[in-house]
N, CA, C and O atoms as CSV, one atom per row, in Angstrom:
chain,resi,resn,atom,element,x,y,z
A,1,MET,N,N,-8.794,-2.251,1.839
A,1,MET,CA,C,-7.862,-1.176,1.710
A,1,MET,C,C,-6.577,-1.485,2.465
A,1,MET,O,O,-5.481,-1.166,2.004
A,2,ILE,N,N,-6.720,-2.103,3.616
A,2,ILE,CA,C,-5.536,-2.467,4.396
A,2,ILE,C,C,-4.702,-3.493,3.637
A,2,ILE,O,O,-3.472,-3.455,3.692
A,3,GLU,N,N,-5.359,-4.408,2.932
A,3,GLU,CA,C,-4.626,-5.382,2.111
A,3,GLU,C,C,-3.824,-4.677,1.028
A,3,GLU,O,O,-2.685,-5.052,0.751
A,4,MET,N,N,-4.411,-3.663,0.418
A,4,MET,CA,C,-3.699,-2.913,-0.614
A,4,MET,C,C,-2.497,-2.184,-0.024
A,4,MET,O,O,-1.433,-2.147,-0.641
A,5,ALA,N,N,-2.656,-1.608,1.158
A,5,ALA,CA,C,-1.551,-0.899,1.803
A,5,ALA,C,C,-0.455,-1.872,2.234
A,5,ALA,O,O,0.731,-1.550,2.162
A,6,TRP,N,N,-0.856,-3.055,2.679
A,6,TRP,CA,C,0.118,-4.052,3.133
A,6,TRP,C,C,0.914,-4.611,1.957
A,6,TRP,O,O,2.099,-4.913,2.095
A,7,GLU,N,N,0.274,-4.746,0.815
A,7,GLU,CA,C,0.900,-5.282,-0.394
A,7,GLU,C,C,2.005,-4.336,-0.871
A,7,GLU,O,O,1.764,-3.142,-1.052
A,8,ASP,N,N,3.199,-4.858,-1.073
A,8,ASP,CA,C,4.353,-4.040,-1.431
A,8,ASP,C,C,4.260,-3.442,-2.827
A,8,ASP,O,O,4.819,-2.372,-3.070
A,9,ARG,N,N,3.578,-4.094,-3.739
A,9,ARG,CA,C,3.545,-3.617,-5.122
A,9,ARG,C,C,2.445,-2.604,-5.392
A,9,ARG,O,O,2.419,-2.004,-6.467
A,10,THR,N,N,1.546,-2.401,-4.455
A,10,THR,CA,C,0.452,-1.450,-4.654
A,10,THR,C,C,0.916,-0.053,-4.274
A,10,THR,O,O,1.235,0.185,-3.108
A,11,PRO,N,N,0.963,0.879,-5.219
A,11,PRO,CA,C,1.426,2.232,-4.890
A,11,PRO,C,C,0.363,3.012,-4.115
A,11,PRO,O,O,-0.830,2.719,-4.192
A,12,PHE,N,N,0.827,4.000,-3.377
A,12,PHE,CA,C,-0.096,4.854,-2.642
A,12,PHE,C,C,-1.034,5.581,-3.598
A,12,PHE,O,O,-2.168,5.891,-3.231
A,13,ALA,N,N,-0.581,5.857,-4.816
A,13,ALA,CA,C,-1.428,6.537,-5.812
A,13,ALA,C,C,-2.641,5.684,-6.170
A,13,ALA,O,O,-3.723,6.224,-6.400
A,14,ALA,N,N,-2.480,4.366,-6.222
A,14,ALA,CA,C,-3.602,3.476,-6.525
A,14,ALA,C,C,-4.621,3.493,-5.389
A,14,ALA,O,O,-5.827,3.435,-5.633
A,15,ILE,N,N,-4.143,3.571,-4.163
A,15,ILE,CA,C,-5.041,3.651,-3.013
A,15,ILE,C,C,-5.771,4.994,-3.028
A,15,ILE,O,O,-6.969,5.056,-2.751
A,16,ALA,N,N,-5.048,6.063,-3.351
A,16,ALA,CA,C,-5.676,7.384,-3.436
A,16,ALA,C,C,-6.736,7.406,-4.532
A,16,ALA,O,O,-7.805,7.990,-4.352
A,17,TYR,N,N,-6.447,6.777,-5.655
A,17,TYR,CA,C,-7.400,6.731,-6.761
A,17,TYR,C,C,-8.648,5.920,-6.383
A,17,TYR,O,O,-9.773,6.320,-6.681
A,18,SER,N,N,-8.433,4.782,-5.728
A,18,SER,CA,C,-9.542,3.896,-5.384
A,18,SER,C,C,-10.371,4.396,-4.199
A,18,SER,O,O,-11.596,4.280,-4.206
A,19,TYR,N,N,-9.708,4.948,-3.185
A,19,TYR,CA,C,-10.395,5.288,-1.942
A,19,TYR,C,C,-10.342,6.765,-1.575
A,19,TYR,O,O,-11.014,7.188,-0.635
A,20,GLY,N,N,-9.561,7.553,-2.295
A,20,GLY,CA,C,-9.472,8.980,-1.999
A,20,GLY,C,C,-8.654,9.311,-0.766
A,20,GLY,O,O,-8.803,10.397,-0.207
A,21,LEU,N,N,-7.790,8.401,-0.327
A,21,LEU,CA,C,-6.955,8.629,0.854
A,21,LEU,C,C,-5.526,8.959,0.432
A,21,LEU,O,O,-4.958,8.291,-0.431
A,22,SER,N,N,-4.948,9.990,1.044
A,22,SER,CA,C,-3.563,10.335,0.767
A,22,SER,C,C,-2.633,9.352,1.484
A,22,SER,O,O,-3.084,8.521,2.273
A,23,GLU,N,N,-1.351,9.453,1.204
A,23,GLU,CA,C,-0.375,8.588,1.872
A,23,GLU,C,C,-0.421,8.794,3.381
A,23,GLU,O,O,-0.349,7.825,4.138
A,24,ALA,N,N,-0.538,10.032,3.825
A,24,ALA,CA,C,-0.613,10.316,5.266
A,24,ALA,C,C,-1.872,9.696,5.877
A,24,ALA,O,O,-1.833,9.193,7.000
A,25,ASP,N,N,-2.982,9.731,5.144
A,25,ASP,CA,C,-4.219,9.125,5.642
A,25,ASP,C,C,-4.081,7.611,5.756
A,25,ASP,O,O,-4.584,7.005,6.703
A,26,VAL,N,N,-3.397,7.003,4.790
A,26,VAL,CA,C,-3.171,5.551,4.823
A,26,VAL,C,C,-2.313,5.193,6.031
A,26,VAL,O,O,-2.581,4.208,6.719
A,27,ILE,N,N,-1.296,5.984,6.285
A,27,ILE,CA,C,-0.419,5.729,7.435
A,27,ILE,C,C,-1.210,5.832,8.736
A,27,ILE,O,O,-1.047,5.000,9.629
A,28,LYS,N,N,-2.067,6.851,8.848
A,28,LYS,CA,C,-2.904,6.996,10.050
A,28,LYS,C,C,-3.827,5.793,10.225
A,28,LYS,O,O,-3.978,5.272,11.330
A,29,LEU,N,N,-4.442,5.358,9.127
A,29,LEU,CA,C,-5.346,4.210,9.185
A,29,LEU,C,C,-4.599,2.950,9.607
A,29,LEU,O,O,-5.076,2.190,10.450
A,30,MET,N,N,-3.436,2.734,9.024
A,30,MET,CA,C,-2.649,1.550,9.374
A,30,MET,C,C,-2.223,1.598,10.836
A,30,MET,O,O,-2.205,0.569,11.513
A,31,ARG,N,N,-1.882,2.780,11.323
A,31,ARG,CA,C,-1.502,2.920,12.739
A,31,ARG,C,C,-2.664,2.552,13.656
A,31,ARG,O,O,-2.459,1.954,14.712
A,32,GLN,N,N,-3.889,2.911,13.251
A,32,GLN,CA,C,-5.075,2.616,14.063
A,32,GLN,C,C,-5.467,1.147,14.005
A,32,GLN,O,O,-5.892,0.576,15.009
A,33,GLU,N,N,-5.326,0.532,12.836
A,33,GLU,CA,C,-5.865,-0.812,12.629
A,33,GLU,C,C,-4.887,-1.939,12.941
A,33,GLU,O,O,-5.312,-3.047,13.268
A,34,LEU,N,N,-3.598,-1.680,12.846
A,34,LEU,CA,C,-2.610,-2.737,13.082
A,34,LEU,C,C,-2.122,-2.708,14.521
A,34,LEU,O,O,-2.200,-1.688,15.207
A,35,LYS,N,N,-1.619,-3.850,14.959
A,35,LYS,CA,C,-0.945,-3.889,16.251
A,35,LYS,C,C,0.317,-3.026,16.141
A,35,LYS,O,O,0.867,-2.880,15.050
A,36,PRO,N,N,0.775,-2.459,17.248
A,36,PRO,CA,C,1.961,-1.586,17.183
A,36,PRO,C,C,3.175,-2.253,16.524
A,36,PRO,O,O,3.875,-1.613,15.740
A,37,SER,N,N,3.427,-3.510,16.830
A,37,SER,CA,C,4.582,-4.190,16.241
A,37,SER,C,C,4.389,-4.405,14.735
A,37,SER,O,O,5.342,-4.285,13.966
A,38,SER,N,N,3.175,-4.718,14.318
A,38,SER,CA,C,2.890,-4.898,12.893
A,38,SER,C,C,3.017,-3.576,12.145
A,38,SER,O,O,3.514,-3.537,11.019
A,39,PHE,N,N,2.566,-2.499,12.774
A,39,PHE,CA,C,2.694,-1.193,12.142
A,39,PHE,C,C,4.162,-0.826,11.955
A,39,PHE,O,O,4.546,-0.336,10.893
A,40,ARG,N,N,4.984,-1.058,12.974
A,40,ARG,CA,C,6.412,-0.748,12.866
A,40,ARG,C,C,7.060,-1.554,11.753
A,40,ARG,O,O,7.866,-1.015,10.994
A,41,LEU,N,N,6.725,-2.837,11.642
A,41,LEU,CA,C,7.279,-3.666,10.559
A,41,LEU,C,C,6.840,-3.156,9.190
A,41,LEU,O,O,7.640,-3.107,8.256
A,42,TRP,N,N,5.579,-2.779,9.073
A,42,TRP,CA,C,5.067,-2.262,7.809
A,42,TRP,C,C,5.768,-0.956,7.428
A,42,TRP,O,O,6.164,-0.771,6.277
A,43,ARG,N,N,5.919,-0.054,8.400
A,43,ARG,CA,C,6.582,1.226,8.114
A,43,ARG,C,C,8.027,1.019,7.706
A,43,ARG,O,O,8.517,1.720,6.820
A,44,GLN,N,N,8.728,0.075,8.327
A,44,GLN,CA,C,10.104,-0.228,7.934
A,44,GLN,C,C,10.145,-0.710,6.494
A,44,GLN,O,O,11.011,-0.306,5.719
A,45,ARG,N,N,9.197,-1.584,6.139
A,45,ARG,CA,C,9.152,-2.145,4.795
A,45,ARG,C,C,8.814,-1.091,3.751
A,45,ARG,O,O,9.401,-1.074,2.669
A,46,VAL,N,N,7.876,-0.219,4.070
A,46,VAL,CA,C,7.365,0.751,3.102
A,46,VAL,C,C,8.296,1.944,2.925
A,46,VAL,O,O,8.396,2.487,1.825
A,47,THR,N,N,8.970,2.354,3.976
A,47,THR,CA,C,9.843,3.523,3.907
A,47,THR,C,C,10.963,3.281,2.903
A,47,THR,O,O,11.744,2.339,3.032
A,48,GLY,N,N,11.021,4.140,1.918
A,48,GLY,CA,C,12.067,4.034,0.909
A,48,GLY,C,C,11.798,3.039,-0.200
A,48,GLY,O,O,12.622,2.895,-1.103
A,49,ARG,N,N,10.678,2.353,-0.159
A,49,ARG,CA,C,10.353,1.355,-1.189
A,49,ARG,C,C,9.841,2.075,-2.429
A,49,ARG,O,O,8.856,2.811,-2.365
A,50,THR,N,N,10.508,1.864,-3.547
A,50,THR,CA,C,10.137,2.579,-4.769
A,50,THR,C,C,8.793,2.123,-5.323
A,50,THR,O,O,8.109,2.908,-5.979
A,51,THR,N,N,8.400,0.887,-5.080
A,51,THR,CA,C,7.142,0.399,-5.643
A,51,THR,C,C,5.916,1.007,-4.976
A,51,THR,O,O,4.819,0.920,-5.527
A,52,LYS,N,N,6.070,1.619,-3.809
A,52,LYS,CA,C,4.931,2.234,-3.129
A,52,LYS,C,C,4.698,3.666,-3.611
A,52,LYS,O,O,3.715,4.293,-3.215
A,53,HIS,N,N,5.573,4.186,-4.446
A,53,HIS,CA,C,5.446,5.556,-4.947
A,53,HIS,C,C,5.413,5.520,-6.466
A,53,HIS,O,O,6.384,5.127,-7.113
A,54,GLN,N,N,4.281,5.935,-7.028
A,54,GLN,CA,C,4.038,5.852,-8.467
A,54,GLN,C,C,5.143,6.528,-9.279
A,54,GLN,O,O,5.560,5.992,-10.306
A,55,ALA,N,N,5.619,7.676,-8.845
A,55,ALA,CA,C,6.617,8.427,-9.601
A,55,ALA,C,C,7.966,7.710,-9.644
A,55,ALA,O,O,8.740,7.919,-10.578
A,56,LYS,N,N,8.256,6.890,-8.675
A,56,LYS,CA,C,9.546,6.203,-8.609
A,56,LYS,C,C,9.524,4.818,-9.248
A,56,LYS,O,O,10.568,4.181,-9.389
A,57,ARG,N,N,8.340,4.352,-9.635
A,57,ARG,CA,C,8.227,2.998,-10.185
A,57,ARG,C,C,8.821,2.942,-11.585
A,57,ARG,O,O,8.515,3.798,-12.415
A,58,PRO,N,N,9.656,1.959,-11.863
A,58,PRO,CA,C,10.265,1.859,-13.189
A,58,PRO,C,C,9.363,1.166,-14.213
A,58,PRO,O,O,9.755,1.027,-15.372
A,59,PHE,N,N,8.178,0.734,-13.817
A,59,PHE,CA,C,7.289,0.016,-14.726
A,59,PHE,C,C,5.857,0.488,-14.525
A,59,PHE,O,O,5.529,1.106,-13.512
A,60,ILE,N,N,5.008,0.189,-15.505
A,60,ILE,CA,C,3.605,0.599,-15.432
A,60,ILE,C,C,2.743,-0.631,-15.209
A,60,ILE,O,O,2.856,-1.621,-15.932
A,61,VAL,N,N,1.883,-0.562,-14.205
A,61,VAL,CA,C,0.974,-1.658,-13.902
A,61,VAL,C,C,-0.444,-1.119,-14.039
A,61,VAL,O,O,-0.764,-0.066,-13.487
A,62,GLY,N,N,-1.295,-1.831,-14.771
A,62,GLY,CA,C,-2.643,-1.351,-14.996
A,62,GLY,C,C,-3.640,-1.792,-13.954
A,62,GLY,O,O,-4.841,-1.600,-14.146
A,63,ARG,N,N,-3.190,-2.382,-12.844
A,63,ARG,CA,C,-4.102,-2.826,-11.800
A,63,ARG,C,C,-3.523,-2.438,-10.446
A,63,ARG,O,O,-2.343,-2.106,-10.340
A,64,ALA,N,N,-4.350,-2.479,-9.427
A,64,ALA,CA,C,-3.928,-2.027,-8.101
A,64,ALA,C,C,-3.180,-3.106,-7.321
A,64,ALA,O,O,-2.429,-2.786,-6.400
A,65,TYR,N,N,-3.371,-4.370,-7.670
A,65,TYR,CA,C,-2.710,-5.440,-6.932
A,65,TYR,C,C,-2.487,-6.633,-7.851
A,65,TYR,O,O,-3.021,-6.685,-8.959
A,66,CYS,N,N,-1.703,-7.578,-7.386
A,66,CYS,CA,C,-1.422,-8.785,-8.148
A,66,CYS,C,C,-2.660,-9.687,-8.131
A,66,CYS,O,O,-3.149,-10.052,-7.062
A,67,GLN,N,N,-3.163,-10.043,-9.310
A,67,GLN,CA,C,-4.390,-10.834,-9.399
A,67,GLN,C,C,-4.248,-12.224,-8.804
A,67,GLN,O,O,-5.234,-12.798,-8.340
A,68,THR,N,N,-3.048,-12.774,-8.806
A,68,THR,CA,C,-2.860,-14.136,-8.305
A,68,THR,C,C,-2.577,-14.185,-6.813
A,68,THR,O,O,-2.516,-15.272,-6.238
A,69,GLN,N,N,-2.403,-13.040,-6.174
A,69,GLN,CA,C,-2.015,-13.039,-4.769
A,69,GLN,C,C,-3.192,-13.323,-3.840
A,69,GLN,O,O,-3.020,-14.009,-2.832
A,70,TYR,N,N,-4.374,-12.816,-4.152
A,70,TYR,CA,C,-5.511,-12.950,-3.249
A,70,TYR,C,C,-6.486,-14.011,-3.744
A,70,TYR,O,O,-6.605,-14.258,-4.944
A,71,LYS,N,N,-7.175,-14.627,-2.803
A,71,LYS,CA,C,-8.182,-15.616,-3.140
A,71,LYS,C,C,-9.384,-14.916,-3.756
A,71,LYS,O,O,-9.694,-13.778,-3.404
A,72,GLN,N,N,-10.060,-15.600,-4.678
A,72,GLN,CA,C,-11.270,-15.049,-5.264
A,72,GLN,C,C,-12.368,-15.050,-4.218
A,72,GLN,O,O,-12.534,-16.032,-3.494
A,73,ARG,N,N,-13.124,-13.954,-4.128
A,73,ARG,CA,C,-14.193,-13.860,-3.126
A,73,ARG,C,C,-15.512,-13.825,-3.794
A,73,ARG,O,O,-16.541,-13.747,-3.124
């Protein structure tokens, strides 16, 4: 879940659909799990980013993350 939140192209709506966590819940989780400096960098990146909000996205993606970004497990 943290990987999905860290990924810039994964909208908060996809995380809510997959895990049932709201945007505020994701922010709380990231604050708990990341180092303070990493959390600040993530919040700077995410704030105002249109790809993290489903309603603001100009395109439709049928998956939660980029298939080529992560190693197969």
